[in-house]
N, C-alpha and C positions, 0 to 999 in steps of 0.2 A: 962487741963480737956479734956477727949476724947469726940468724937461726941456722943458715946453711953451714956456717963454720962450726956449729956445735955438733953436727953429724960427724961421727968418727970417719977418719980419712978412708978407711977400707970400705965404707958403705956409700960414700959419695958417688961412686961409679954407677950406682943403681938409680940415681935421680938426676934431674937437671937443676942447675942453679937458677933460682927465681930471678925474673927480670926486676921485680919489686917484691919485697917481703915485709916491709915495716908494718903494714896493715894486719899481718897475721899474728903478731905477738900478743895482741889483746884478745884474740878470738877464743883462746883456750880450746882449740880443736884437739881431738884424739881419735884414733882408730883402734877399736877393740876387735881383735879377731876372735870370733865365737865358735868357729868350726872350720876344720880343714880336712881334706881327704887327698892322700897321695894316690896317683894313678899312673898309667903307663905314659901319659903325655905331659905330666907335670903335677902341680898341686892345685886343687880346687879349694876355694875358701869363701867364707862368709864373714863379714865384719859389720860393726856398727860405727858410723861416723857420729861423733859426739861433739857438741859445743857446750863445754862445761858438763852439766849433768843432763842436758837435753839431747834426745835422739834426733839427729838431723835426717839420716837415711840409713837404710840397710844397703850394703855394697856386697856384690857377689862377683866372683871370677871363676870361670870354668877350668882354668889352669891349662889352656890350650893356646896361649899366646894372644888371645883376643882382648878386647876392651872390657872394662867392668860394666856390670848392670847395676842399676840403682832403683831402690824402692823408697820413694820419698815419704817421710813420716811427718815432717813439719815444713810446710810450703815456704813460710817466711825465712826460716833458717836455711833452707835449701837454696833459695834465691841468693842470700848473702854468701853462702858457700860457693855457688857457681860464679858469682861476680868476683869473689876473692881468687878463685882459680884462674879466671881470665886475666885479672890484674897481675897475678904472680907469674903465670906461664903463657900468656898470650892467648889470642883468640883462635884456639885450635880445638878440634874435636876431642883431643886427649888431655885438655887442661885439667879437667876434674880428676881423671885417673892419675895424672902426675901429682896433683895436690894430695890425693889420698896416699900415694907412695911417699911423698915428702913428709907428711905428718907421721906416717908409720915409722919412717927412719928417724925422725926427731925423738921418738920414744927410746931409741937406742942410746941417745945422748945422756939420758938421765941415770 
């Protein structure tokens, strides 16, 4: 079973199916949402991208339909994360955002 198939059916509409995902299984990525704020345009949130127990980056979204902002905490892990995003979701400006969303939805499968 692929990682994508472990995401509950009702949540799959919120992400893309990866072009390639076999490289993600051993990465042990997780996204931990540490704060969120509901406002009139949506939900702003802040999270930590983890690789195992190591902090890769802080990710933020203003909740207004735009892209995520990233504060890199470990350059080597960030480079690996960015490459994983491009392999999984193609060379687009939203590949990292899509991988964050994909990892977050995987947590619903547990």
